[in-house]
C-alpha positions in Angstrom: -36.5 9.6 -7.8 -35.0 12.4 -6.2 -37.7 13.2 -2.8 -36.9 9.7 -2.4 -32.9 10.7 -1.8 -34.6 14.3 -0.1 -36.5 12.4 2.0 -33.6 8.8 3.2 -30.7 12.3 3.7 -32.7 14.1 5.2 -33.3 11.0 7.7 -30.1 10.2 8.1 -28.8 13.2 8.8 -30.8 13.1 11.4 -30.0 10.5 13.1 -26.8 11.5 13.0 -26.7 15.0 14.7 -29.3 13.7 17.6 -26.5 10.9 17.8 -24.4 13.8 18.5 -26.5 15.4 20.6 -27.0 12.7 23.1 -23.5 12.8 23.9 -23.3 15.1 27.8 -19.8 17.1 26.6 -19.6 18.4 30.4 -19.8 14.2 31.5 -17.1 14.2 28.6 -15.5 17.0 30.2 -15.6 15.9 33.5 -14.0 12.0 33.3 -11.7 13.7 30.5 -9.7 16.0 33.9 -10.4 12.7 35.6 -8.6 10.2 33.2 -7.3 11.9 29.6 -5.7 15.0 30.7 -2.6 14.7 31.9 -1.1 12.9 29.3 -3.3 15.1 26.1 -4.3 17.7 28.7 -8.2 19.4 28.9 -8.5 20.8 25.5 -7.3 16.9 23.5 -3.6 19.7 22.1 -0.8 18.0 23.8 2.1 19.8 23.7 4.0 16.7 23.7 4.8 14.8 21.1 4.2 11.2 22.4 0.7 12.0 23.0 -1.7 12.3 20.1 -3.5 15.4 19.5 -7.5 14.7 20.4 -8.5 18.0 20.1 -11.4 18.0 16.9 -10.6 14.7 15.9 -13.8 13.2 14.6 -16.0 11.9 17.3 -16.5 8.8 15.1 -12.9 8.3 14.6 -12.1 8.1 18.9 -14.8 6.4 19.9 -13.4 3.6 17.7 -10.7 4.5 18.3 -11.4 4.0 22.9 -13.3 1.0 22.0 -11.3 -0.7 20.3 -7.8 0.3 22.9 -10.4 -1.6 26.0 -12.0 -4.7 23.2 -7.6 -5.4 22.7 -8.0 -5.0 19.5 -5.9 -1.9 19.1 -2.8 -2.3 21.5 -1.3 0.0 23.6 -0.8 -1.3 27.4 -1.8 2.2 29.4 -3.8 3.5 26.7 -5.6 0.0 26.9 -5.6 0.3 30.9 -7.3 3.6 30.4 -9.5 2.9 28.4 -10.8 -0.6 29.7 -13.1 0.9 33.1 -14.9 3.3 30.3 -18.9 2.2 29.6 -19.8 2.9 26.2 -21.5 6.2 27.3 -17.8 7.3 28.6 -16.5 6.3 25.0 -19.1 8.7 23.9 -18.5 11.7 25.8 -15.1 11.6 26.0 -15.4 11.6 22.1 -17.5 14.8 21.7 -16.5 16.7 24.4 -12.4 16.5 22.6 -14.1 17.0 19.1 -15.8 20.2 20.3 -12.1 21.4 21.3 -10.2 23.2 18.8 -7.9 21.3 16.9 -4.1 23.1 17.1 -1.7 22.7 13.7 1.7 23.2 14.7 4.7 23.5 12.4 7.5 22.7 13.1 10.8 24.6 11.5 13.0 23.1 9.2 16.7 22.6 11.2 19.2 24.9 11.2 15.6 27.2 12.5 15.2 29.2 9.1 12.4 27.9 6.0 13.4 27.9 3.1 12.1 29.4 0.1 13.3 28.4 -3.5 
């Protein structure tokens, strides 16, 4: 029984890894430069709070969000227009590219400029 579960786990892991390896990071970077960088930045870490940070996000989350904008399941007129021309391969490549970028966490100081230690 353990051998069957182990084999199933290895097969699933291999399938997920081959899916991630199938993405073309260079193509994702080129598409990001063409479409996404103005708002999200090349590394997916926009300096503006108006635009979500994409760097380091899970690729399946990013891909689903783009598909949902494209299909109208997720409502945002700007993103709908950006996602409309993307092919399924573009979406996979963009998701892989941005997920491979480092995540940047910003901690904003409390009002008054000082952290309180109590």
